[in-house]
C-alpha positions as CSV (number, residue, x, y, z in Angstrom):
1,X,-17.7,81.6,0.1
2,X,-21.1,82.6,1.4
3,X,-22.9,80.9,4.3
4,X,-25.6,79.5,1.9
5,X,-22.7,78.1,-0.1
6,X,-20.9,76.6,2.7
7,X,-24.1,74.9,3.8
8,X,-24.7,73.4,0.5
9,X,-21.1,72.1,0.5
10,X,-21.7,70.6,4.0
11,X,-24.7,68.7,2.7
12,X,-22.9,67.5,-0.4
13,X,-20.1,66.1,1.9
14,X,-22.6,64.4,4.3
15,X,-24.5,62.8,1.5
16,X,-21.3,61.5,-0.1
17,X,-20.1,60.2,3.2
18,X,-23.4,58.3,3.8
19,X,-23.1,56.8,0.4
20,X,-19.3,55.7,1.0
21,X,-20.3,54.5,4.4
22,X,-22.9,52.0,2.9
23,X,-20.2,50.4,0.9
24,X,-18.4,48.9,4.0
25,X,-20.4,49.4,7.2
26,X,-23.2,46.8,7.5
27,X,-25.5,47.3,10.5
28,X,-26.6,44.2,12.7
29,X,-29.5,42.3,11.2
30,X,-32.1,39.9,12.9
31,X,-29.8,36.8,12.4
32,X,-26.9,38.5,14.2
33,X,-29.2,39.8,16.9
34,X,-30.0,36.1,17.5
35,X,-26.3,35.6,18.5
36,X,-27.0,37.0,22.0
37,X,-24.9,39.6,23.7
38,X,-25.4,39.1,27.3
39,X,-25.5,41.9,30.0
40,X,-23.9,41.0,33.2
41,X,-27.0,42.5,35.2
42,X,-29.8,40.0,35.7
43,X,-32.0,38.0,38.2
44,X,-33.4,34.4,38.1
45,X,-35.5,32.6,40.5
46,X,-37.0,29.1,40.6
47,X,-38.8,26.9,43.1
48,X,-39.9,23.3,43.4
49,X,-41.7,21.2,46.1
50,X,-40.7,17.6,46.6
51,X,-41.8,15.3,49.5
52,X,-43.2,18.3,51.5
53,X,-39.9,20.3,51.0
54,X,-39.7,23.5,49.1
55,X,-36.3,24.3,47.4
56,X,-35.9,28.0,46.2
57,X,-32.9,29.2,44.3
58,X,-32.3,32.9,43.6
59,X,-29.4,34.1,41.4
60,X,-28.5,37.7,41.1
61,X,-25.6,39.1,38.9
62,X,-24.0,42.5,38.3
63,X,-21.0,43.6,36.3
64,X,-17.4,42.5,37.3
65,X,-14.1,42.2,35.6
66,X,-14.0,38.5,36.5
67,X,-16.4,35.8,37.7
68,X,-16.8,36.4,41.3
69,X,-19.2,33.8,42.7
70,X,-20.8,33.6,46.2
71,X,-23.1,30.7,47.3
72,X,-25.2,30.5,50.4
73,X,-26.8,27.2,51.1
74,X,-28.5,25.7,54.3
75,X,-26.0,24.3,56.6
76,X,-27.3,20.7,56.0
77,X,-26.8,21.2,52.3
78,X,-23.2,22.4,52.6
79,X,-21.8,19.4,50.7
80,X,-23.7,20.4,47.6
81,X,-21.8,23.8,47.3
82,X,-18.9,22.7,45.2
83,X,-21.0,21.0,42.5
84,X,-23.5,24.0,42.6
85,X,-20.5,26.3,41.9
86,X,-19.5,24.1,38.9
87,X,-23.1,24.4,37.5
88,X,-22.9,28.2,37.7
89,X,-19.5,28.4,36.0
90,X,-20.9,26.3,33.2
91,X,-23.7,29.1,32.6
92,X,-21.9,32.2,33.4
93,X,-18.4,33.3,32.6
94,X,-18.1,36.9,34.1
95,X,-19.6,39.1,36.5
96,X,-20.3,39.3,40.2
97,X,-22.9,36.4,40.9
98,X,-24.7,35.7,44.2
99,X,-26.7,32.4,44.5
100,X,-29.1,32.0,47.5
101,X,-30.5,28.6,48.3
102,X,-33.6,28.2,50.7
103,X,-35.0,24.9,51.9
104,X,-38.3,25.1,53.8
105,X,-40.9,22.6,55.0
106,X,-44.1,23.3,53.3
107,X,-47.0,24.6,55.6
108,X,-49.3,21.6,56.5
109,X,-46.7,19.0,55.5
110,X,-43.7,17.7,57.5
111,X,-40.5,16.4,55.9
112,X,-40.1,13.1,57.6
113,X,-38.3,10.0,56.9
114,X,-39.0,6.6,58.4
115,X,-36.2,4.1,58.9
116,X,-38.3,1.1,58.0
117,X,-35.5,-1.4,58.7
118,X,-35.0,-0.1,62.2
119,X,-38.9,-0.2,62.7
120,X,-38.8,-3.9,61.6
121,X,-36.1,-4.8,63.9
122,X,-37.8,-3.0,66.8
123,X,-41.0,-4.9,66.3
124,X,-39.1,-8.3,66.0
125,X,-37.3,-7.6,69.2
126,X,-40.6,-6.7,71.0
127,X,-42.1,-9.8,69.9
128,X,-39.3,-11.9,71.0
129,X,-39.5,-10.2,74.4
130,X,-43.3,-11.0,74.5
131,X,-42.5,-14.7,73.8
132,X,-39.7,-14.9,76.3
133,X,-41.8,-13.3,79.1
134,X,-45.1,-14.9,78.1
135,X,-46.8,-11.5,77.6
136,X,-50.3,-11.3,75.8
137,X,-51.2,-9.1,73.0
138,X,-49.5,-8.0,69.9
139,X,-47.3,-4.9,68.9
140,X,-49.5,-2.0,68.0
141,X,-48.8,0.9,65.8
142,X,-49.0,3.1,68.8
143,X,-46.2,1.1,70.3
144,X,-44.1,1.5,67.1
145,X,-45.0,5.3,66.8
146,X,-43.7,5.8,70.4
147,X,-40.0,4.8,69.3
148,X,-38.7,8.1,68.1
149,X,-35.4,6.8,66.7
150,X,-37.1,5.3,63.6
151,X,-38.2,8.9,62.5
152,X,-35.7,11.0,61.0
153,X,-35.7,14.9,60.0
154,X,-33.2,14.2,57.3
155,X,-33.1,11.9,54.4
156,X,-30.6,9.0,54.4
157,X,-27.3,9.3,52.3
158,X,-29.0,7.5,49.3
159,X,-31.9,10.2,49.4
160,X,-29.4,13.0,49.8
161,X,-28.1,12.1,46.3
162,X,-31.6,12.6,45.0
163,X,-31.8,15.9,46.8
164,X,-28.7,17.1,44.9
165,X,-30.5,16.1,41.6
166,X,-33.5,18.1,42.8
167,X,-31.3,21.1,43.8
168,X,-29.4,21.1,40.5
169,X,-32.8,21.0,38.4
170,X,-34.0,24.1,40.4
171,X,-30.7,25.8,40.1
172,X,-30.6,25.2,36.3
173,X,-34.0,26.8,35.9
174,X,-33.0,29.7,38.0
175,X,-29.8,30.2,36.0
176,X,-31.9,29.9,32.7
177,X,-34.1,32.7,33.9
178,X,-31.2,34.7,34.7
179,X,-29.6,34.5,31.4
180,X,-32.9,35.1,29.6
181,X,-33.0,38.5,31.3
182,X,-29.3,39.1,30.7
183,X,-29.8,38.4,26.9
184,X,-32.9,40.6,26.8
185,X,-31.0,43.6,28.2
186,X,-27.9,42.6,26.0
187,X,-30.1,42.8,22.9
188,X,-31.1,46.3,23.6
189,X,-27.5,47.3,24.5
190,X,-26.3,45.8,21.1
191,X,-28.9,47.9,19.3
192,X,-27.7,50.9,21.0
193,X,-23.9,50.2,20.4
194,X,-24.6,49.5,16.7
195,X,-26.5,52.8,16.4
196,X,-23.5,54.6,17.9
197,X,-21.0,52.7,15.9
198,X,-22.8,53.8,12.6
199,X,-22.5,57.4,13.8
200,X,-18.7,57.0,14.3
201,X,-18.3,55.2,11.0
202,X,-20.2,58.1,9.2
203,X,-18.0,60.5,11.1
204,X,-14.8,58.6,9.9
205,X,-15.9,58.8,6.2
206,X,-16.7,62.5,6.6
207,X,-13.1,63.0,8.2
208,X,-11.6,61.2,5.3
209,X,-13.4,63.4,2.7
210,X,-12.7,66.6,4.4
211,X,-9.0,65.9,5.0
212,X,-8.5,65.4,1.3
213,X,-10.4,68.4,0.5
214,X,-8.6,70.6,3.0
215,X,-5.0,70.1,1.6
216,X,-5.3,72.6,-1.3
217,X,-6.6,75.2,1.2
218,X,-3.7,74.5,3.4
219,X,-1.3,74.7,0.6
220,X,-2.7,78.2,-0.4
221,X,-2.8,79.4,3.2
222,X,0.8,78.5,3.5
223,X,1.6,80.3,0.2
224,X,-0.1,83.4,1.3
225,X,1.7,83.4,4.6
226,X,5.2,83.1,2.9
227,X,4.3,85.8,0.5
228,X,3.6,88.2,3.3
229,X,7.3,88.1,4.4
230,X,9.0,87.4,1.1
231,X,8.5,89.1,-2.3
232,X,7.1,87.1,-5.2
233,X,10.3,87.7,-6.9
234,X,12.4,85.9,-4.2
235,X,9.9,83.2,-3.8
236,X,11.6,79.8,-4.4
237,X,8.9,77.6,-5.7
238,X,10.7,74.4,-5.1
239,X,11.3,75.2,-1.6
240,X,7.7,76.2,-1.3
241,X,6.7,72.8,-2.7
242,X,8.9,71.0,-0.3
243,X,7.5,72.9,2.7
244,X,4.0,72.1,1.5
245,X,4.8,68.4,1.2
246,X,6.2,68.3,4.6
247,X,3.1,70.1,6.0
248,X,0.9,67.6,4.1
249,X,2.8,64.7,5.8
250,X,2.3,66.2,9.2
251,X,-1.5,66.7,8.5
252,X,-2.2,63.5,6.7
253,X,-4.5,61.3,8.9
254,X,-5.1,58.5,6.2
255,X,-3.2,55.8,8.3
256,X,-5.2,56.8,11.5
257,X,-8.4,56.5,9.3
258,X,-7.3,53.0,8.0
259,X,-6.7,51.7,11.4
260,X,-9.9,53.3,12.7
261,X,-11.9,51.5,10.0
262,X,-10.2,48.3,10.8
263,X,-11.2,48.5,14.5
264,X,-14.8,49.4,13.6
265,X,-14.9,46.2,11.4
266,X,-13.4,44.2,14.2
267,X,-16.0,45.5,16.7
268,X,-18.8,44.7,14.4
269,X,-17.4,41.2,13.9
270,X,-17.2,40.5,17.6
271,X,-20.8,41.8,18.0
272,X,-22.0,39.3,15.5
273,X,-20.2,36.4,17.0
274,X,-22.0,36.9,20.3
275,X,-21.0,35.1,23.5
276,X,-18.6,36.5,26.3
277,X,-17.2,39.4,24.1
278,X,-17.1,42.3,26.8
279,X,-13.3,42.3,27.0
280,X,-12.8,42.2,23.2
281,X,-15.1,45.0,22.8
282,X,-13.6,47.0,25.4
283,X,-10.1,46.6,23.8
284,X,-11.5,47.7,20.4
285,X,-12.9,50.9,21.9
286,X,-9.5,51.8,23.5
287,X,-8.0,51.4,20.2
288,X,-10.6,53.5,18.3
289,X,-10.4,56.1,21.0
290,X,-6.5,56.3,20.4
291,X,-7.0,56.8,16.7
292,X,-9.7,59.4,17.1
293,X,-7.4,61.4,19.5
294,X,-4.6,61.3,17.0
295,X,-6.7,62.5,14.2
296,X,-7.9,65.4,16.3
297,X,-4.3,66.3,17.2
298,X,-3.1,66.3,13.7
299,X,-5.6,68.5,12.1
300,X,-6.4,72.1,12.5
301,X,-9.5,72.2,10.5
302,X,-12.6,73.3,12.6
303,X,-15.1,71.0,10.9
304,X,-13.0,67.9,11.5
305,X,-12.5,69.0,15.1
306,X,-16.3,69.2,15.4
307,X,-16.6,65.7,14.1
308,X,-13.8,64.3,16.3
309,X,-15.6,65.7,19.3
310,X,-18.9,63.9,18.3
311,X,-17.0,60.7,17.7
312,X,-15.3,60.8,21.3
313,X,-18.7,61.6,22.7
314,X,-20.1,58.6,21.2
315,X,-17.0,56.3,22.2
316,X,-17.4,57.4,25.8
317,X,-21.2,56.2,25.8
318,X,-20.2,53.0,24.1
319,X,-17.4,52.4,26.7
320,X,-20.0,52.8,29.5
321,X,-22.4,50.3,27.8
322,X,-19.4,47.8,27.2
323,X,-18.6,47.8,31.0
324,X,-21.7,45.8,31.6
325,X,-21.3,43.2,28.8
326,X,-20.2,39.8,29.7
């Protein structure tokens, strides 16, 4: 066969492969893209000012096998660490996450709480003392202000509960900003994975076509090799047919192709489901790589070998992407 004829055959095979691919592989559509794939890398920040106090929450996340959570809060807010961790776990299922909480007095304002009950008792005692000693005058605001114990730098217990509510609101906003960034990056990763999966699926169809077409050529190649050592008169056609059948069984990759097709379908189904699917996708990639390696080892066809190399390259790029999916 001439080079020109070979090129025409290659084009016909590829066109046929594309047509067959369209029968079973469906790329992600806009509706599926809305079921967000999340990257494990992101950043979110939120801030609020209440009663002269600024509360800032920053959340950073990177990829990790499990949920590894670190929270840093001001010492006076240590009691809120446990509920803050629970709030993060409700929003994030996987990755290495660092949460930073800062609490600062706003410039020009002072976070100060007045113990009104103590101030009233103080004034009452001063007035009793005045009456008992026969003093003149009344209790002034200057006198009350000079009594430092009625002024507190921290909120009383009831107001600390309100502080947790404020902290949770800011934390929820920071987590929402983080997940928005993770979903935006996850969307781009999903598009890249879908494109590479289409390439692998197209390669699979082409492998199936070429594996069927190469059997007659292998049969003829074996026949010629046998004829080189045995005269045509002594050639046992039945024995030759048996050897060819055994050879065909060894070279047959139909089972591997069926399993690979199944893994591709499961991969696309998982992507369409969205959510925390990183581990599922990683498992499917391992299984796909296993089948592709087996196909490569069972065939001695140069064209199929070239396709297999391309499929393995795409699988490796997909594996790198999946490592960063929640």
